[in-house]
C-alpha positions in Angstrom: 0.0 0.0 0.0 1.4 3.5 -0.8 2.5 5.4 2.3 -0.3 7.9 2.0 -2.9 5.2 1.6 -1.5 3.3 4.6 -1.6 6.5 6.6 -5.3 7.0 5.9 -6.4 3.4 6.0 -9.1 2.5 8.5 -8.1 1.2 11.9 -7.5 -2.5 11.7 -6.7 -2.6 8.0 -3.3 -3.3 6.5 -1.8 -3.2 3.1 -1.5 -6.5 1.1 1.6 -5.4 -0.9 -0.2 -4.3 -4.0 -2.0 -1.2 -2.7 -5.2 -2.8 -1.5 -6.3 -2.4 2.2 -7.4 -5.7 3.7 -8.9 -6.3 7.2 -6.4 -7.4 9.8 -7.7 -10.3 11.9 -6.8 -9.8 15.6 -5.3 -12.6 17.6 -7.9 -14.7 19.2 -10.7 -13.9 16.7 -11.8 -17.5 16.5 -11.6 -18.1 20.2 -13.7 -15.0 20.8 -16.6 -16.7 19.0 -16.3 -14.8 15.7 -15.4 -17.9 13.6 -17.2 -18.3 10.3 -20.8 -19.6 10.5 -20.6 -20.9 6.9 -22.7 -24.1 6.7 -20.7 -27.2 5.9 -20.5 -27.9 2.2 -21.6 -24.5 1.1 -19.3 -22.1 -0.6 -18.9 -18.8 1.2 -20.5 -15.9 -0.7 -18.0 -13.3 -1.9 -18.7 -9.9 -0.3 -16.7 -7.2 -2.1 -15.6 -4.3 0.2 -14.5 -1.0 -1.4 -11.1 0.3 -0.3 -8.3 2.3 -1.7 -7.7 6.1 -1.4 -11.3 7.1 -2.3 -12.9 4.9 0.3 -10.8 5.0 3.4 -13.4 5.0 6.2 -14.7 1.6 7.3 -15.0 -0.1 10.7 -12.7 -3.1 10.9 -15.5 -4.9 12.8 -17.7 -4.8 9.7 -15.4 -7.1 7.8 -14.9 -9.3 10.8 -18.6 -9.7 11.3 -19.2 -10.4 7.6 -16.6 -13.1 7.8 -18.0 -14.5 11.0 -21.4 -14.7 9.3 -19.9 -16.9 6.6 -18.8 -14.4 3.9 -15.5 -14.4 1.9 -14.6 -10.8 2.3 -12.5 -9.4 -0.6 -11.4 -5.8 -0.9 -11.1 -3.9 -4.2 -10.0 -0.4 -5.3 -12.6 1.5 -7.4 -9.9 3.8 -8.6 -8.0 1.1 -10.5 -9.9 -2.2 -10.5 -12.1 -2.4 -13.6 -14.1 -5.4 -12.4 -15.6 -6.5 -9.1 -13.9 -9.5 -7.4 -14.7 -12.7 -9.1 -18.0 -14.2 -7.9 -19.1 -11.1 -6.0 -22.5 -11.8 -4.4 -22.7 -8.7 -2.3 -21.1 -5.2 -2.1 -20.2 -2.9 0.8 -19.1 0.6 0.1 -18.2 2.7 3.1 -17.0 6.2 3.7 -14.2 8.2 2.3 -13.5 11.1 -0.1 -15.1 10.3 -3.6 -15.5 14.0 -4.2 -11.7 14.3 -4.2 -11.3 11.5 -6.7 -14.5 12.1 -8.7 -12.6 12.4 -12.1 -10.8 9.1 -11.6 -13.9 7.3 -10.3 -15.9 8.6 -13.2 -13.2 7.6 -15.7 -13.4 4.0 -14.5 -16.4 3.2 -16.6 -16.1 -0.6 -16.6 -16.3 -0.8 -12.8 -19.2 1.7 -12.7 -21.1 -0.5 -15.1 -20.2 -3.6 -13.1 -21.5 -2.0 -9.9 -24.7 -0.9 -11.6 -25.3 -4.4 -13.1 -24.8 -6.0 -9.7 -27.1 -3.6 -8.0 -29.9 -3.9 -10.6 -29.6 -7.7 -10.4 -31.0 -7.4 -6.9 -27.8 -8.4 -5.1 -27.3 -6.9 -1.6 -25.5 -3.6 -1.7 -24.8 -1.5 1.4 -23.4 2.0 0.9 -22.7 4.7 3.4 -21.9 8.3 2.8 -19.1 8.1 0.2 -20.7 4.9 -1.0 -24.0 6.7 -1.4 -22.3 9.4 -3.6 -20.7 6.8 -5.7 -24.1 5.1 -6.4 -25.7 8.3 -7.5 -26.3 9.4 -11.1 -23.5 12.0 -10.9 -21.2 13.7 -8.5 -20.3 17.4 -9.2 -21.5 16.8 -12.7 -19.4 13.7 -13.3 -21.1 10.4 -14.1 -21.1 7.9 -11.3 -22.8 4.4 -11.1 -26.3 5.6 -11.7 -27.8 3.1 -9.3 -29.6 5.8 -7.3 -31.7 8.4 -9.3 -30.1 11.4 -7.5 -27.4 14.0 -8.0 -24.6 14.7 -5.5 -22.6 17.9 -5.1 -20.1 19.5 -2.8 -21.5 22.0 -0.3 -20.0 24.7 1.9 -21.9 23.5 5.0 -20.5 20.7 7.1 -23.1 18.2 8.2 -21.8 16.6 11.4 -23.4 14.9 14.4 -24.7 11.7 16.0 -28.1 10.5 15.0 -30.8 8.3 16.4 -32.3 6.5 13.5 -35.1 4.0 12.8 -35.3 1.9 9.7 -38.2 3.0 7.6 -38.2 0.2 5.1 -37.3 -3.5 5.1 -33.8 -3.9 3.6 -30.8 -6.1 3.3 -29.5 -4.6 6.6 -32.6 -4.4 8.8 -36.3 -4.8 9.2 -38.5 -1.7 9.3 -38.7 -0.4 12.8 -35.1 -1.4 13.7 -33.4 1.4 15.8 -29.8 2.2 15.4 -27.4 5.0 16.3 -24.9 6.4 13.8 -23.2 9.6 12.7 -23.1 11.9 9.7 -19.9 13.7 8.5 -19.9 15.2 5.1 -19.8 18.4 3.0 -21.9 17.2 0.2 -25.6 17.2 -0.6 -27.7 14.6 -2.4 -30.9 15.7 -4.2 -33.4 14.2 -3.5 -32.3 13.2 0.0 -34.5 10.2 0.2 -36.1 7.8 -2.2 -39.7 6.5 -2.5 -38.6 3.9 0.1 -36.3 5.8 2.5 -33.5 4.1 4.5 -33.9 5.9 7.8 -36.1 8.2 9.8 -34.1 10.7 11.8 -35.3 12.8 14.7 -32.5 15.3 15.2 -31.4 17.9 14.4 -34.7 17.9 12.6 -37.2 15.2 11.6 -36.6 13.9 8.2 -36.4 10.8 6.0 -33.0 10.0 4.6 -31.4 7.5 2.2 -32.6 5.0 -0.4 -33.8 1.4 -0.3 -34.5 -0.2 -3.6 -34.2 -3.9 -4.6 -31.1 -5.1 -2.7 -29.6 -1.6 -2.2 -29.4 0.2 1.1 -27.7 3.6 0.6 -27.6 6.5 3.0 -25.3 9.2 4.6 -25.6 7.5 8.0 -22.5 5.7 9.3 -23.5 2.8 11.6 -21.4 0.5 13.6 -22.6 -3.1 13.0 -20.9 -4.3 16.2 -23.8 -2.7 18.1 -26.2 -4.8 16.1 -24.5 -8.0 14.8 -27.7 -9.2 13.2 -27.1 -6.6 10.5 -24.0 -8.5 9.0 -25.7 -11.9 9.4 -28.8 -10.6 7.6 -26.7 -9.1 4.8 -24.8 -12.4 4.3 -28.0 -14.4 4.3 -29.3 -12.2 1.5 -26.1 -12.8 -0.4 -26.6 -16.5 -0.2 -30.1 -16.2 -1.4 -29.5 -13.6 -4.2 
């Protein structure tokens, strides 16, 4: 991993020698009860996790929980990889700085098309913040994946704070009514801010609907920590097996 990428890699992630960040498994992971729950005789579904300089924010526990739920977690770099990892059954795109790398992300048309094809096939896709922007039709006028019928742009105002959220729609992450806490941290705006089926209902700093749920896609600005609700990762992997 380049020095600057290593510096900004999420906690618990390490370089694999070719510039890709990969989750680092802590000692005692299996003994702690986080061993794979993959049923005997079944091949683990591949869950692709976006990494690289454009997607540097991700909780290490997300990858650990996905693996514990039976997934084969494989990272990829949307800046340079032109295809998703072979056999991808589900996709997780976390936070980062896609606005900084918008020209390069847009120029990687083969990957944008691959992401769109996966999403439109109904496969599980979980996108937070930067991932939401990447799935939009465009970002600052540059074509993105076009999965979400919305436009994203930079904004002068910083949106920052913790949020109490309730799932508005059944999705690959949670049943409607599920309550979770998370945070927002971005200087971008997505218009519209919510789809026909919203992801979350937020109470503060004002009541509003936020995010998008469509087919297998769950995309929103809200960063959630799955370790607070381990069923999220298990539900996601189960949908990967059934997709």
